[in-house]
C-alpha positions, -999 to 999 in steps of 0.1 A, spaced: 22 -217 116 41 -188 131 78 -187 128 93 -193 162 117 -163 160 90 -141 145 88 -122 112 111 -93 105 84 -74 86 50 -67 100 23 -50 78 -10 -35 89 -39 -22 69 -72 -32 54 -76 -67 38 -99 -64 7 -111 -86 -21 -105 -68 -54 -134 -72 -79 -116 -62 -110 -134 -58 -143 -115 -68 -174 -135 -45 -196 -162 -43 -221 -157 -22 -252 -193 -14 -262 -219 8 -246 -237 6 -222 -211 -16 -206 -179 2 -215 -155 11 -187 -160 48 -195 -197 44 -192 -193 27 -158 -171 56 -146 -197 81 -157 -226 61 -142 -211 61 -108 -194 95 -109 -159 82 -108 -125 95 -120 -103 73 -142 -73 75 -119 -85 77 -83 -91 58 -51 -122 66 -29 -143 51 -2 -177 38 -14 -209 58 -7 -244 45 -9 -246 55 -46 -217 32 -54 -231 0 -39 -244 -13 -72 -209 -12 -88 -197 -45 -74 -225 -66 -88 -223 -48 -121 -186 -56 -124 -194 -92 -118 -223 -94 -141 -213 -73 -171 -175 -69 -169 -163 -105 -165 -147 -94 -132 -120 -114 -116 -117 -118 -78 -81 -110 -67 -66 -107 -32 -62 -70 -25 -58 -43 1 -28 -21 -5 -5 -32 24 -16 -68 19 -3 -65 -17 29 -49 -4 33 -78 21 30 -104 -6 54 -83 -28 80 -81 0 77 -118 7 82 -125 -30 118 -112 -26 126 -120 10 135 -155 25 107 -177 37 88 -167 68 98 -130 66 64 -113 65 33 -111 88 1 -92 80 -26 -79 103 -61 -66 94 -98 -75 99 -120 -97 77 -155 -112 78 -164 -148 85 -170 -157 49 -156 -173 17 -140 -141 6 -118 -141 37 -107 -176 28 -97 -164 -6 -75 -137 10 -60 -161 35 -52 -187 8 -36 -160 -15 -13 -149 14 -5 -185 23 5 -193 -13 27 -162 -12 43 -173 21 27 -144 42 16 -152 77 -18 -136 84 -32 -127 118 -67 -115 110 -93 -103 134 -125 -119 123 -157 -99 125 -189 -118 129 -212 -91 117 -196 -73 87 -186 -92 55 -150 -91 42 -142 -57 26 -141 -53 -12 -127 -29 -37 -142 -24 -71 -116 -18 -97 -123 -2 -132 -94 -3 -156 -93 23 -185 -62 21 -205 -33 23 -180 -54 40 -154 -74 24 -125 -103 37 -105 -108 20 -71 -140 22 -50 -136 6 -16 -163 -7 7 -144 -14 39 -171 -34 57 -152 -57 81 -119 -40 74 -133 -10 92 -138 -31 124 -102 -35 133 -96 -29 170 -64 -23 190 -76 -50 214 -67 -75 187 -32 -60 183 -27 -62 221 -35 -99 223 -3 -117 236 1 -139 205 -3 -109 182 18 -85 202 46 -110 203 47 -107 165 50 -69 170 78 -73 195 98 -97 172 95 -76 140 122 -51 130 103 -32 104 67 -20 104 48 -10 72 14 7 76 -8 16 47 -24 50 50 -59 37 43 -58 24 79 -58 60 92 -96 58 85 -100 27 106 -78 24 138 -53 52 145 -46 38 180 -32 5 165 -10 25 141 3 46 170 10 15 191 33 3 163 48 37 158 56 42 194 71 7 196 93 15 167 105 48 182 111 33 216 132 4 203 148 21 173 130 0 148 119 12 113 84 26 108 71 30 72 39 48 62 22 51 28 0 81 20 -21 57 0 -46 81 -17 -52 118 -22 -83 118 2 -61 107 31 -42 140 35 -73 159 24 -99 144 48 -78 126 74 -52 153 79 -52 152 118 -49 114 119 -21 115 94 -3 144 112 -4 124 144 16 95 128 41 113 106 65 123 135 72 86 140 77 79 103 111 69 90 101 62 54 71 82 40 58 70 6 34 85 -18 27 92 -55 26 126 -71 -11 131 -66 -10 121 -30 21 144 -24 3 174 -40 -28 167 -19 -6 167 12 9 201 1 -25 216 -5 -40 204 28 -11 219 47 -11 252 28 24 248 14 15 266 -18 35 243 -41 29 215 -66 67 210 -72 74 174 -63 110 179 -53 100 208 -30 72 187 -14 96 158 -9 121 181 8 94 195 31 81 160 40 117 149 48 122 178 73 89 176 92 94 171 130 105 135 139 104 116 172 133 92 167 162 115 158 187 86 155 179 82 118 167 108 91 133 106 75 133 95 39 105 109 17 98 89 -15 75 101 -42 67 80 -73 55 96 -105 42 68 -127 66 66 -157 85 97 -145 115 94 -122 109 85 -85 121 113 -62 137 108 -28 146 134 -2 167 126 29 173 151 57 209 151 68 223 160 103 240 192 90 206 205 78 212 198 42 186 177 22 199 151 -3 175 148 -32 178 120 -58 158 110 -89 156 74 -101 144 65 -136 118 38 -137 123 5 -156 109 9 -191 84 -18 -202 70 -20 -237 34 -8 -238 22 -41 -253 35 -59 -222 16 -38 -197 -15 -56 -185 -27 -32 -159 -13 -8 -133 -36 -18 -104 -12 -26 -75 19 -11 -92 25 13 -63 19 -15 -38 45 -37 -57 70 -8 -56 65 -5 -18 69 -43 -15 103 -43 -33 114 -12 -15 105 -26 19 122 -59 11 154 -40 5 151 -21 37 144 -53 57 176 -67 42 196 -36 51 202 -26 15 211 10 5 183 34 -4 194 33 -40 192 -5 -42 160 -6 -23 144 19 -47 156 -2 -76 142 -34 -61 108 -16 -58 109 -5 -94 119 -40 -105 89 -56 -87 65 -29 -100 77 -37 -135 68 -73 -130 34 -66 -114 21 -44 -142 26 -73 -166 1 -94 -145 -36 -91 -139 -42 -70 -108 -18 -67 -78 0 -100 -86 35 -113 -92 47 -139 -117 53 -175 -108 76 -193 -109 94 -167 -89 118 -144 -106 150 -133 -90 159 -96 -86 185 -82 -108 199 -47 -105 193 -23 -133 222 -12 -153 
């Protein structure tokens, strides 16, 4: 049931079912052997090709795989709702007409996230095979129905009313491969009505292979998020000639911007290294800050799949609540520290309450 006064946060991207192997230690079923068999890197995110299609069944048969609600921005939506008051988050994407879509919807309902899915009658719900090796994760996504999202769905009156009532939009960069017109519709609404538009780079292949699509959206972006490999990929694809994270953050912050009423904030996470932020000031100066991550004993780390999504969820929750950038970053790091102690992109229940770091 939709909230009468709408949801302050609206998220858009690709709803996926994560098929996450919990690991086998012996050949030929070790995670390392699986990476080698399918030509995968141990810390990467790619779109599936024909040669990867056997991976999903192999994870289920030989790796005791768990089925977990996934899709980066859907994880972020659940993370933000974990912190925010009830009825704060709506999520949009495309699923198939199948049991896997029901799993995703149920997970969102339990988290308190309102879903407004487009349902495709031809393609099955998208899936993401996840291979965990140590603290690294390799993700292989078969978009299927998620690739069928259409702007017509967004423009339906009951869906567009959610857009009009929202104050903050969060879009996962993976959607740049699916429906750029829908992203731009949200971006233009944000710029026209001085709302906040947030975008995640999502994966190194986005700046590399979807450069034009990304460049069409960045001028509208108030908060641009990425990790160090995504930031370096952006720098390489734009010929910046630097791998220095601080320099890349500064350049991202000062790219041309449609809505000049607020500065762009570039945020780059670096795993266990400090998170870097850069904010372009009116006087032309760029304010750069670094934030230490919350330390978690190694024996309490379950896996890192979804840690970046959790960070984005906490950060976004802070922005929705009007918190300072410093506190919003801390909220993101707090939620990420909880998520990596769970299996997959999940959050502990009963709910924990955010506490500021010392």
